[in-house]
Structures are given as structure tokens and as C-alpha cells.
N, C-alpha and C positions, 0 to 999 in steps of 0.2 A: 504494500500500500504506500502510495506516495504521500509525503508529509507536506501538504499545501496549507498555506495560511488562509483563513477565512476572509480576512480583510487586508488587502495589500497596502492600505494606508496606515496600518498599525506599525509602530516602531519596532525595530529589532533590538534585542539586547537591553542593557541597562539604560535607564533614562537619566538625563542630567539637566539641571536647570540652567538656562542661558540668561545673560543679562538683558534686561529690557532695552532694546535699541531704538524703539519708536519714539518720535518726538511727542511731547504733550500737545493736546489740541490748541492750547494758547500759542505754542510755538509755530503752529501752522497758519495762524490767523494774521500773521504779519503782513501788512499792506505796504508794498513798495510805492514810492512816489512815481506817478506816471503822468504823462502829458499826451493828450490826443493830438494826432497829426493826420494829415492826408497824404497818402503816398500812392503812386501808380506803379503797379507791378505787372509783369507779363502774365497773361491768362494761364499759360503753361505752368508757371510757378504757383499761382494761386490754386489751380486744380490739383497739383501735386500735394500741397499742404492740406487741402481739404480731404483728399483721399487718405493721407496719413493720419490726420486728426480723427477721421471716422474709425479707422482701424484701431487707434489707440484710445478711443473714447475721451477725446479732449477737444478743445477749440483750436481752429487753425491759427487764429490771431495769437493765441498764447504760444504756439510753437514758433511762429515767426519772431515774436518778442524775445523768446528764450534764445533763439539763434543769434539775434542781434546782440543781446546781452553777453553771450559767450564770446562773440567776436570782439566786442569792446573789451571784455575782461582779458582776453588773450593778448591784445595789442596795446593795452594801456599800461602794462607792467614794464 
């Protein structure tokens, strides 16, 4: 008889407690200062971000903003 586990999501071996690494809800509510602008982008680019945002369950504007922020961070040091 083959020894199969009834539930493959159950852990194997001894359990050990891990440190809580998730931020507190208050730490997630930080609002960055933003400024609204108008920008014209290629339709191809917008369509790409919209598809990616849909796949990742987020907003495409947020992805573009994050991209710009990372670019600025990289080149401002």
C-alpha cells in the first residue's frame, strides 16, 4: 500500500514559528504626495499597461507611476 498524504497542503515534519514579516495596516496607509499631470503616451504603451494591470489585479496608472518612481530613484543617486 502506498503511503499518500490526504492533504498535500499539510506541512511535512516539525513545525517552526516564523517571525511576522507583514507590515501593520497603518504602515500600508501611507499616502505619498502626488501631483496630477496630463501626459500623452503611445496607444501601444497604454494597452500594454492595461493588459498587465488586469493580469495583476491592479490599476495601470499605478504601474506607470511605480515605473517612473523606480526610474527616478535609480538615476537620482
